[in-house]
N, C-alpha and C positions, 0 to 999 in steps of 0.2 A: 175247263181251263186246267192245263197241266200244272203240276206242282213245280215250284221254283227250284232251280238247281241248287240254290243256297240252302233251302230247307231240306232237300234230299241229302245234301252233303252233311248238314248238321245232324240229321237222324242217323246216317251211316257212321259218322264219327262217334256219336254217343254210344251206339251199339258196339263199335270196335273197342271203345274205352272200357265198357262193361266186361267184354270178353277178356281183354288184357288184364283187367283188375282181378278177375277170377283166376286166370292163369298164374298171375303173380302170387295171389293168396295161396293157391295150391302149392306152388314151388316153395314159398317161405315156410309153410306149415308142414310139408311132407318131405321135401328134398334138401333142407338145410338143417344140419350139416348133411353132406352127401352120405346116403346109406352105404354101408359096407356089405357088398354081396360078392359071391364067388363066381357068378356067371350072369350073362344077359338074361337067361331063362329065369333065374332066381329074382332078378330085378323086375322082370315083367310080372312074375307071380306076386311080388310085393305090391306093385302098382295096381294089379287087378284087385287085390284085397283092400287097398286104400279106396279104390274106386267104388267097390261094393259098399264099403262103410259110409261113403259120402252120399249114397242114394237117398237116405232119409233126411238129408240136410235141406234147409230152406235158405235160398239166396235172399239177402236183405231186400225187403220190399216186395217179395213175391209171396203169393198165398199158397202156391202148390210146391210140393217138394221136388227135388231134382229128379227123382224116380218117375213121378207123375209127368213132369214136363218131357222127359225122354220117351215115355210110353206113348205120348200124344204125337210125337214128331212124325211118324209114318202116316198119320191121318191128315196132316196139313197139306194143303194144296201148294204147289210151287208159286212163287211170286210171279206176277205177269211180266212179260218182257217189255211191254210198253209202259210209259209213265202213267200214273193215275192220280186223280185228285185226292189229296190227303185231308183237305179241309176247305172251308169256305172263307174267301177273302172278303172282309168287311171294311168299309170306309165310313165310319160314323162321323157326323158333324158335331163339333163341340162349340158351344157359344163361348166367345173369348172372355166374357165377364162372369161365367158360371163358377160357383164355388165348388170345391171338391171336398 
């Protein structure tokens, strides 16, 4: 049974929200106020240094560091083009007079 479109949308929106939160966190912590640089090359060098310093950081709730997660990325298989089952749908029966 394919996953419901609502569930897939929920999972995609949760992932998008996490990515946006990380982008906002980076922007607030590193780019506010705007860094004073003399050229785009200097700005890119500064960003590369910040990026390298962030490699050892752990994202809240994750057991691995950012560096480890990025190192594993090339080893991951691409997601399948077709939908796949994300879980099992259960329809338990509940007695109307049962206490909880």
